[in-house]
Biotite code that builds the C-alpha atoms (Angstrom):
import biotite.structure as struc

atoms = struc.array([
    struc.Atom([-31.495, 45.952, 25.561], chain_id="A", res_id=1, res_name="MET", atom_name="CA", element="C"),
    struc.Atom([-27.799, 45.652, 24.802], chain_id="A", res_id=2, res_name="SER", atom_name="CA", element="C"),
    struc.Atom([-26.152, 42.434, 25.837], chain_id="A", res_id=3, res_name="GLU", atom_name="CA", element="C"),
    struc.Atom([-22.355, 42.584, 25.922], chain_id="A", res_id=4, res_name="GLU", atom_name="CA", element="C"),
    struc.Atom([-20.363, 39.555, 24.947], chain_id="A", res_id=5, res_name="LYS", atom_name="CA", element="C"),
    struc.Atom([-17.582, 38.790, 27.378], chain_id="A", res_id=6, res_name="GLU", atom_name="CA", element="C"),
    struc.Atom([-15.393, 37.159, 24.731], chain_id="A", res_id=7, res_name="TRP", atom_name="CA", element="C"),
    struc.Atom([-15.562, 40.179, 22.442], chain_id="A", res_id=8, res_name="ASP", atom_name="CA", element="C"),
    struc.Atom([-12.419, 42.288, 22.656], chain_id="A", res_id=9, res_name="ILE", atom_name="CA", element="C"),
    struc.Atom([-13.033, 46.008, 23.016], chain_id="A", res_id=10, res_name="LYS", atom_name="CA", element="C"),
    struc.Atom([-10.566, 48.163, 21.121], chain_id="A", res_id=11, res_name="ILE", atom_name="CA", element="C"),
    struc.Atom([-11.012, 51.792, 22.059], chain_id="A", res_id=12, res_name="GLU", atom_name="CA", element="C"),
    struc.Atom([-7.598, 53.315, 21.339], chain_id="A", res_id=13, res_name="THR", atom_name="CA", element="C"),
    struc.Atom([-4.834, 52.816, 18.829], chain_id="A", res_id=14, res_name="GLN", atom_name="CA", element="C"),
    struc.Atom([-2.661, 51.403, 21.631], chain_id="A", res_id=15, res_name="GLU", atom_name="CA", element="C"),
    struc.Atom([-5.305, 48.704, 22.210], chain_id="A", res_id=16, res_name="ASP", atom_name="CA", element="C"),
    struc.Atom([-5.265, 47.889, 18.507], chain_id="A", res_id=17, res_name="ALA", atom_name="CA", element="C"),
    struc.Atom([-1.469, 47.699, 18.438], chain_id="A", res_id=18, res_name="GLN", atom_name="CA", element="C"),
    struc.Atom([-1.451, 45.483, 21.545], chain_id="A", res_id=19, res_name="ARG", atom_name="CA", element="C"),
    struc.Atom([-3.938, 43.084, 19.948], chain_id="A", res_id=20, res_name="MET", atom_name="CA", element="C"),
    struc.Atom([-1.852, 43.005, 16.772], chain_id="A", res_id=21, res_name="ALA", atom_name="CA", element="C"),
    struc.Atom([1.275, 42.161, 18.817], chain_id="A", res_id=22, res_name="ARG", atom_name="CA", element="C"),
    struc.Atom([-0.571, 39.407, 20.670], chain_id="A", res_id=23, res_name="ILE", atom_name="CA", element="C"),
    struc.Atom([-1.756, 37.900, 17.378], chain_id="A", res_id=24, res_name="GLY", atom_name="CA", element="C"),
    struc.Atom([1.712, 38.145, 15.853], chain_id="A", res_id=25, res_name="GLY", atom_name="CA", element="C"),
    struc.Atom([3.287, 36.460, 18.869], chain_id="A", res_id=26, res_name="ASN", atom_name="CA", element="C"),
    struc.Atom([0.707, 33.662, 18.620], chain_id="A", res_id=27, res_name="ALA", atom_name="CA", element="C"),
    struc.Atom([1.572, 33.169, 14.954], chain_id="A", res_id=28, res_name="GLY", atom_name="CA", element="C"),
    struc.Atom([5.311, 33.070, 15.699], chain_id="A", res_id=29, res_name="LEU", atom_name="CA", element="C"),
    struc.Atom([4.746, 30.589, 18.519], chain_id="A", res_id=30, res_name="THR", atom_name="CA", element="C"),
    struc.Atom([2.663, 28.370, 16.250], chain_id="A", res_id=31, res_name="TYR", atom_name="CA", element="C"),
    struc.Atom([5.250, 28.484, 13.466], chain_id="A", res_id=32, res_name="ALA", atom_name="CA", element="C"),
    struc.Atom([8.143, 27.581, 15.762], chain_id="A", res_id=33, res_name="VAL", atom_name="CA", element="C"),
    struc.Atom([6.331, 24.866, 17.749], chain_id="A", res_id=34, res_name="LEU", atom_name="CA", element="C"),
    struc.Atom([4.872, 23.071, 14.756], chain_id="A", res_id=35, res_name="THR", atom_name="CA", element="C"),
    struc.Atom([8.165, 23.265, 12.879], chain_id="A", res_id=36, res_name="THR", atom_name="CA", element="C"),
    struc.Atom([9.929, 21.708, 15.865], chain_id="A", res_id=37, res_name="LEU", atom_name="CA", element="C"),
    struc.Atom([7.295, 18.979, 16.149], chain_id="A", res_id=38, res_name="LEU", atom_name="CA", element="C"),
    struc.Atom([7.502, 18.195, 12.445], chain_id="A", res_id=39, res_name="ILE", atom_name="CA", element="C"),
    struc.Atom([11.294, 18.273, 12.640], chain_id="A", res_id=40, res_name="GLY", atom_name="CA", element="C"),
    struc.Atom([11.299, 15.781, 15.512], chain_id="A", res_id=41, res_name="PHE", atom_name="CA", element="C"),
    struc.Atom([9.032, 13.518, 13.494], chain_id="A", res_id=42, res_name="GLY", atom_name="CA", element="C"),
    struc.Atom([11.302, 13.740, 10.471], chain_id="A", res_id=43, res_name="LEU", atom_name="CA", element="C"),
    struc.Atom([14.418, 13.104, 12.524], chain_id="A", res_id=44, res_name="SER", atom_name="CA", element="C"),
    struc.Atom([12.813, 9.977, 13.966], chain_id="A", res_id=45, res_name="ALA", atom_name="CA", element="C"),
    struc.Atom([12.135, 8.788, 10.428], chain_id="A", res_id=46, res_name="GLY", atom_name="CA", element="C"),
    struc.Atom([15.693, 9.604, 9.351], chain_id="A", res_id=47, res_name="LEU", atom_name="CA", element="C"),
    struc.Atom([17.160, 7.739, 12.326], chain_id="A", res_id=48, res_name="SER", atom_name="CA", element="C"),
    struc.Atom([15.226, 4.635, 11.299], chain_id="A", res_id=49, res_name="GLN", atom_name="CA", element="C"),
    struc.Atom([16.466, 5.068, 7.738], chain_id="A", res_id=50, res_name="MET", atom_name="CA", element="C"),
    struc.Atom([20.114, 5.129, 8.882], chain_id="A", res_id=51, res_name="VAL", atom_name="CA", element="C"),
    struc.Atom([19.721, 1.656, 10.367], chain_id="A", res_id=52, res_name="GLU", atom_name="CA", element="C"),
    struc.Atom([18.947, 0.225, 6.954], chain_id="A", res_id=53, res_name="LEU", atom_name="CA", element="C"),
    struc.Atom([21.732, -1.574, 5.090], chain_id="A", res_id=54, res_name="ASP", atom_name="CA", element="C"),
    struc.Atom([21.144, 0.222, 1.793], chain_id="A", res_id=55, res_name="ALA", atom_name="CA", element="C"),
    struc.Atom([19.736, 3.726, 1.744], chain_id="A", res_id=56, res_name="VAL", atom_name="CA", element="C"),
    struc.Atom([17.508, 4.425, -1.237], chain_id="A", res_id=57, res_name="ASP", atom_name="CA", element="C"),
    struc.Atom([18.539, 7.681, -2.986], chain_id="A", res_id=58, res_name="PRO", atom_name="CA", element="C"),
    struc.Atom([14.931, 8.398, -3.889], chain_id="A", res_id=59, res_name="GLU", atom_name="CA", element="C"),
    struc.Atom([13.913, 8.255, -0.234], chain_id="A", res_id=60, res_name="THR", atom_name="CA", element="C"),
    struc.Atom([16.745, 10.608, 0.699], chain_id="A", res_id=61, res_name="VAL", atom_name="CA", element="C"),
    struc.Atom([15.690, 13.099, -1.979], chain_id="A", res_id=62, res_name="SER", atom_name="CA", element="C"),
    struc.Atom([12.090, 12.916, -0.786], chain_id="A", res_id=63, res_name="GLN", atom_name="CA", element="C"),
    struc.Atom([13.239, 13.606, 2.770], chain_id="A", res_id=64, res_name="GLN", atom_name="CA", element="C"),
    struc.Atom([15.312, 16.596, 1.600], chain_id="A", res_id=65, res_name="MET", atom_name="CA", element="C"),
    struc.Atom([12.319, 18.003, -0.298], chain_id="A", res_id=66, res_name="ILE", atom_name="CA", element="C"),
    struc.Atom([10.238, 17.585, 2.859], chain_id="A", res_id=67, res_name="ALA", atom_name="CA", element="C"),
    struc.Atom([12.861, 19.400, 4.951], chain_id="A", res_id=68, res_name="VAL", atom_name="CA", element="C"),
    struc.Atom([12.999, 22.276, 2.448], chain_id="A", res_id=69, res_name="MET", atom_name="CA", element="C"),
    struc.Atom([9.191, 22.498, 2.366], chain_id="A", res_id=70, res_name="ALA", atom_name="CA", element="C"),
    struc.Atom([9.029, 22.626, 6.163], chain_id="A", res_id=71, res_name="ILE", atom_name="CA", element="C"),
    struc.Atom([11.728, 25.323, 6.263], chain_id="A", res_id=72, res_name="ALA", atom_name="CA", element="C"),
    struc.Atom([9.832, 27.313, 3.623], chain_id="A", res_id=73, res_name="GLY", atom_name="CA", element="C"),
    struc.Atom([6.607, 26.934, 5.571], chain_id="A", res_id=74, res_name="ARG", atom_name="CA", element="C"),
    struc.Atom([8.301, 28.160, 8.743], chain_id="A", res_id=75, res_name="CYS", atom_name="CA", element="C"),
    struc.Atom([9.788, 31.186, 6.950], chain_id="A", res_id=76, res_name="ILE", atom_name="CA", element="C"),
    struc.Atom([6.417, 32.050, 5.374], chain_id="A", res_id=77, res_name="LEU", atom_name="CA", element="C"),
    struc.Atom([4.579, 31.749, 8.696], chain_id="A", res_id=78, res_name="TYR", atom_name="CA", element="C"),
    struc.Atom([7.230, 33.826, 10.491], chain_id="A", res_id=79, res_name="CYS", atom_name="CA", element="C"),
    struc.Atom([7.012, 36.556, 7.836], chain_id="A", res_id=80, res_name="LEU", atom_name="CA", element="C"),
    struc.Atom([3.208, 36.640, 8.067], chain_id="A", res_id=81, res_name="LEU", atom_name="CA", element="C"),
    struc.Atom([3.372, 36.670, 11.879], chain_id="A", res_id=82, res_name="ALA", atom_name="CA", element="C"),
    struc.Atom([5.964, 39.469, 11.832], chain_id="A", res_id=83, res_name="TRP", atom_name="CA", element="C"),
    struc.Atom([3.746, 41.524, 9.538], chain_id="A", res_id=84, res_name="ARG", atom_name="CA", element="C"),
    struc.Atom([0.779, 40.842, 11.824], chain_id="A", res_id=85, res_name="THR", atom_name="CA", element="C"),
    struc.Atom([2.801, 41.838, 14.874], chain_id="A", res_id=86, res_name="LYS", atom_name="CA", element="C"),
    struc.Atom([3.829, 45.117, 13.240], chain_id="A", res_id=87, res_name="SER", atom_name="CA", element="C"),
    struc.Atom([0.185, 46.204, 13.093], chain_id="A", res_id=88, res_name="GLY", atom_name="CA", element="C"),
    struc.Atom([0.227, 46.478, 9.307], chain_id="A", res_id=89, res_name="LYS", atom_name="CA", element="C"),
    struc.Atom([-0.859, 42.932, 8.568], chain_id="A", res_id=90, res_name="GLY", atom_name="CA", element="C"),
    struc.Atom([-4.141, 43.777, 6.922], chain_id="A", res_id=91, res_name="LEU", atom_name="CA", element="C"),
    struc.Atom([-3.750, 40.849, 4.543], chain_id="A", res_id=92, res_name="ILE", atom_name="CA", element="C"),
    struc.Atom([-1.081, 38.861, 6.412], chain_id="A", res_id=93, res_name="ALA", atom_name="CA", element="C"),
    struc.Atom([-3.140, 38.269, 9.571], chain_id="A", res_id=94, res_name="ALA", atom_name="CA", element="C"),
    struc.Atom([-6.187, 36.757, 7.819], chain_id="A", res_id=95, res_name="PRO", atom_name="CA", element="C"),
    struc.Atom([-3.903, 34.789, 5.488], chain_id="A", res_id=96, res_name="LEU", atom_name="CA", element="C"),
    struc.Atom([-2.034, 33.295, 8.440], chain_id="A", res_id=97, res_name="LEU", atom_name="CA", element="C"),
    struc.Atom([-5.365, 32.427, 10.054], chain_id="A", res_id=98, res_name="LEU", atom_name="CA", element="C"),
    struc.Atom([-6.500, 30.711, 6.848], chain_id="A", res_id=99, res_name="ILE", atom_name="CA", element="C"),
    struc.Atom([-3.284, 28.674, 6.732], chain_id="A", res_id=100, res_name="PHE", atom_name="CA", element="C"),
    struc.Atom([-3.760, 27.575, 10.340], chain_id="A", res_id=101, res_name="ILE", atom_name="CA", element="C"),
    struc.Atom([-7.382, 26.568, 9.682], chain_id="A", res_id=102, res_name="VAL", atom_name="CA", element="C"),
    struc.Atom([-6.199, 24.617, 6.628], chain_id="A", res_id=103, res_name="ALA", atom_name="CA", element="C"),
    struc.Atom([-3.672, 22.826, 8.829], chain_id="A", res_id=104, res_name="GLU", atom_name="CA", element="C"),
    struc.Atom([-6.426, 21.968, 11.302], chain_id="A", res_id=105, res_name="ILE", atom_name="CA", element="C"),
    struc.Atom([-8.462, 20.410, 8.507], chain_id="A", res_id=106, res_name="LEU", atom_name="CA", element="C"),
    struc.Atom([-5.394, 18.597, 7.196], chain_id="A", res_id=107, res_name="GLY", atom_name="CA", element="C"),
    struc.Atom([-4.631, 17.253, 10.664], chain_id="A", res_id=108, res_name="ALA", atom_name="CA", element="C"),
    struc.Atom([-8.171, 15.946, 10.962], chain_id="A", res_id=109, res_name="VAL", atom_name="CA", element="C"),
    struc.Atom([-7.875, 14.014, 7.701], chain_id="A", res_id=110, res_name="PHE", atom_name="CA", element="C"),
    struc.Atom([-4.337, 12.790, 8.426], chain_id="A", res_id=111, res_name="VAL", atom_name="CA", element="C"),
    struc.Atom([-5.290, 11.899, 11.989], chain_id="A", res_id=112, res_name="GLY", atom_name="CA", element="C"),
    struc.Atom([-8.024, 9.614, 10.781], chain_id="A", res_id=113, res_name="VAL", atom_name="CA", element="C"),
    struc.Atom([-5.577, 7.622, 8.662], chain_id="A", res_id=114, res_name="SER", atom_name="CA", element="C"),
    struc.Atom([-2.238, 7.881, 10.538], chain_id="A", res_id=115, res_name="ASN", atom_name="CA", element="C"),
    struc.Atom([-2.947, 8.110, 14.222], chain_id="A", res_id=116, res_name="GLY", atom_name="CA", element="C"),
    struc.Atom([-5.116, 10.277, 16.350], chain_id="A", res_id=117, res_name="ILE", atom_name="CA", element="C"),
    struc.Atom([-2.791, 11.465, 19.171], chain_id="A", res_id=118, res_name="VAL", atom_name="CA", element="C"),
    struc.Atom([-0.371, 13.648, 17.122], chain_id="A", res_id=119, res_name="PRO", atom_name="CA", element="C"),
    struc.Atom([-3.286, 14.997, 15.128], chain_id="A", res_id=120, res_name="ALA", atom_name="CA", element="C"),
    struc.Atom([-5.179, 15.919, 18.309], chain_id="A", res_id=121, res_name="LEU", atom_name="CA", element="C"),
    struc.Atom([-2.149, 17.777, 19.660], chain_id="A", res_id=122, res_name="LEU", atom_name="CA", element="C"),
    struc.Atom([-1.795, 19.748, 16.435], chain_id="A", res_id=123, res_name="LEU", atom_name="CA", element="C"),
    struc.Atom([-5.523, 20.467, 16.336], chain_id="A", res_id=124, res_name="ILE", atom_name="CA", element="C"),
    struc.Atom([-5.553, 21.670, 19.955], chain_id="A", res_id=125, res_name="LEU", atom_name="CA", element="C"),
    struc.Atom([-2.513, 23.895, 19.408], chain_id="A", res_id=126, res_name="LEU", atom_name="CA", element="C"),
    struc.Atom([-3.943, 25.302, 16.176], chain_id="A", res_id=127, res_name="ALA", atom_name="CA", element="C"),
    struc.Atom([-7.342, 26.050, 17.720], chain_id="A", res_id=128, res_name="ILE", atom_name="CA", element="C"),
    struc.Atom([-5.811, 27.940, 20.638], chain_id="A", res_id=129, res_name="VAL", atom_name="CA", element="C"),
    struc.Atom([-3.483, 29.903, 18.362], chain_id="A", res_id=130, res_name="VAL", atom_name="CA", element="C"),
    struc.Atom([-6.319, 30.496, 15.902], chain_id="A", res_id=131, res_name="GLY", atom_name="CA", element="C"),
    struc.Atom([-8.496, 32.107, 18.543], chain_id="A", res_id=132, res_name="PHE", atom_name="CA", element="C"),
    struc.Atom([-5.638, 34.315, 19.730], chain_id="A", res_id=133, res_name="VAL", atom_name="CA", element="C"),
    struc.Atom([-4.805, 35.173, 16.127], chain_id="A", res_id=134, res_name="LEU", atom_name="CA", element="C"),
    struc.Atom([-8.376, 36.389, 15.697], chain_id="A", res_id=135, res_name="LEU", atom_name="CA", element="C"),
    struc.Atom([-7.455, 39.140, 18.161], chain_id="A", res_id=136, res_name="ALA", atom_name="CA", element="C"),
    struc.Atom([-4.500, 39.953, 15.913], chain_id="A", res_id=137, res_name="GLY", atom_name="CA", element="C"),
    struc.Atom([-6.742, 40.186, 12.864], chain_id="A", res_id=138, res_name="VAL", atom_name="CA", element="C"),
    struc.Atom([-9.134, 42.462, 14.728], chain_id="A", res_id=139, res_name="LYS", atom_name="CA", element="C"),
    struc.Atom([-6.243, 44.552, 16.037], chain_id="A", res_id=140, res_name="GLY", atom_name="CA", element="C"),
    struc.Atom([-4.781, 45.009, 12.554], chain_id="A", res_id=141, res_name="ASN", atom_name="CA", element="C"),
    struc.Atom([-8.106, 46.095, 11.094], chain_id="A", res_id=142, res_name="TRP", atom_name="CA", element="C"),
    struc.Atom([-8.729, 48.476, 14.003], chain_id="A", res_id=143, res_name="ALA", atom_name="CA", element="C"),
    struc.Atom([-5.203, 49.854, 13.658], chain_id="A", res_id=144, res_name="ASN", atom_name="CA", element="C"),
    struc.Atom([-5.906, 50.632, 10.022], chain_id="A", res_id=145, res_name="ARG", atom_name="CA", element="C"),
    struc.Atom([-9.168, 52.316, 10.956], chain_id="A", res_id=146, res_name="ALA", atom_name="CA", element="C"),
    struc.Atom([-7.376, 54.492, 13.511], chain_id="A", res_id=147, res_name="PHE", atom_name="CA", element="C"),
    struc.Atom([-4.710, 55.444, 10.953], chain_id="A", res_id=148, res_name="ARG", atom_name="CA", element="C"),
    struc.Atom([-7.416, 56.440, 8.470], chain_id="A", res_id=149, res_name="LEU", atom_name="CA", element="C"),
    struc.Atom([-9.235, 58.407, 11.156], chain_id="A", res_id=150, res_name="GLY", atom_name="CA", element="C"),
    struc.Atom([-12.471, 56.457, 11.026], chain_id="A", res_id=151, res_name="SER", atom_name="CA", element="C"),
    struc.Atom([-14.386, 54.896, 13.895], chain_id="A", res_id=152, res_name="ARG", atom_name="CA", element="C"),
    struc.Atom([-13.762, 51.334, 14.982], chain_id="A", res_id=153, res_name="VAL", atom_name="CA", element="C"),
])
């Protein structure tokens, strides 16, 4: 007796595999852009409070600049991994992007416990939705490779 799972994505042709890869890549790009914007808004709020101070500490400014560069680097890395996933050749990029998103979920849980639960819940919800869609991208990339090699999916 074979019981089909409704949530399982059936990939029967190479076009299906490529479509799933594109969907996963778009989810990764969306996640990278949205979280970078959210983090940027948070940083700009912190910088606006710092401007109101009488004396700005140079060490604080350098820490903020390092944070901005790290966020920009993170966004570039995520966009590159998502682009590779979207191309259908993200055999390593798609699972790596998924691992990074899961790591961010875990980080948000630990930060949310200490810093405030509402922003952490928003990040967790966004990451879970994107993570599930990115699973389709991972499956699409692996199926695309199988089709290119001529083996069965």
